[in-house]
C-alpha positions, -999 to 999 in steps of 0.1 A, spaced: -204 -349 660 -208 -340 624 -179 -363 612 -191 -393 592 -184 -426 610 -165 -441 580 -135 -416 581 -101 -422 596 -89 -396 622 -52 -389 620 -32 -371 647 -18 -374 681 -33 -381 716 -65 -394 700 -77 -414 730 -105 -389 736 -141 -396 745 -154 -378 714 -135 -400 691 -148 -434 704 -163 -452 674 -141 -437 649 -111 -453 632 -80 -435 646 -44 -435 636 -26 -420 665 11 -412 656 20 -407 693 15 -443 699 37 -456 669 73 -464 681 88 -459 647 72 -424 643 83 -415 678 120 -426 673 124 -409 640 107 -376 653 131 -377 683 160 -378 659 147 -349 639 141 -330 671 177 -337 682 192 -325 649 171 -293 651 181 -288 687 217 -289 678 211 -264 650 193 -241 673 221 -242 698 246 -235 671 228 -203 662 235 -191 697 268 -207 705 301 -187 696 322 -219 697 323 -252 679 311 -284 695 347 -299 698 355 -299 735 323 -279 744 308 -292 777 272 -300 772 245 -314 796 215 -333 784 188 -337 810 169 -369 804 177 -404 789 145 -407 768 142 -408 730 154 -373 724 181 -375 751 195 -405 736 196 -390 701 210 -358 713 238 -376 732 247 -396 701 248 -366 678 268 -344 703 293 -371 709 299 -375 672 305 -337 669 332 -339 696 314 -323 725 321 -333 761 287 -349 767 271 -354 801 237 -369 804 216 -367 835 193 -396 843 175 -411 874 179 -448 871 213 -465 878 209 -488 847 205 -457 825 236 -440 840 255 -473 834 244 -474 798 253 -437 794 288 -444 807 291 -475 784 284 -452 755 313 -429 763 293 -402 779 295 -388 815 264 -400 834 252 -378 861 223 -382 886 194 -358 881 194 -355 919 229 -341 921 231 -314 895 237 -283 916 275 -290 921 281 -295 883 259 -269 866 287 -243 864 307 -265 840 283 -265 810 281 -242 780 249 -257 768 221 -275 786 193 -292 768 162 -304 788 141 -333 777 125 -341 810 87 -330 810 88 -323 849 105 -298 870 142 -305 869 161 -272 869 145 -247 893 149 -209 890 174 -209 919 195 -234 901 197 -212 871 220 -190 891 244 -219 894 249 -221 857 275 -201 837 264 -166 827 270 -175 790 252 -210 793 226 -215 766 195 -234 780 172 -250 756 139 -265 766 127 -295 744 103 -312 768 66 -309 761 60 -298 797 88 -273 806 112 -287 832 135 -256 834 125 -223 852 140 -188 848 148 -162 822 168 -167 791 156 -202 783 152 -209 746 119 -226 738 128 -255 716 94 -272 717 80 -283 684 112 -279 665 107 -305 637 78 -285 624 95 -251 628 131 -259 617 126 -290 594 91 -288 581 98 -309 550 115 -337 569 87 -336 596 60 -336 569 76 -365 550 78 -385 583 42 -378 591 31 -388 556 51 -420 555 39 -429 589 3 -425 581 7 -444 549 25 -473 568 0 -474 595 -30 -474 571 -14 -501 550 -8 -522 581 -44 -516 592 -57 -527 557 -36 -559 560 -52 -569 593 -88 -559 582 
């Protein structure tokens, strides 16, 4: 209430009642910011897994849960590193694209019979996808990394990978935010 009306509010999820009437730049509505942040997140997730993985990526069976921005970036990076990449998605058209890109497409609904195969599982789905009972179906040495904003995996031993850009790559994350804000403000000035 004390903010002057002539300022610009920068951040994410700014569609709040208290901000009506303010000029807002919401990074979480900018497709370019979201795509580049997903790539930074994916690189950080790979690095986080490497800290805990006693093998190289070549031939390592990996499962990525979700075919959103982060899932796509992770699949691409892991494939280039030589991992045996499976990606779980719901839609048939997503599974077809996953296969076309050289990865193993798996249905989210049929995970139970394949979980034992994977050495690393990354979750990007912000909804329950791997229940605690399913955790027992995974290898004992399986590394599970949660990347979704709302956790989709249950059970012990899950590595919390949320917020990785700021934690593991703060300079890259900060530059992305700064460049995005400058680009969005410049675009707003052009249309004003």
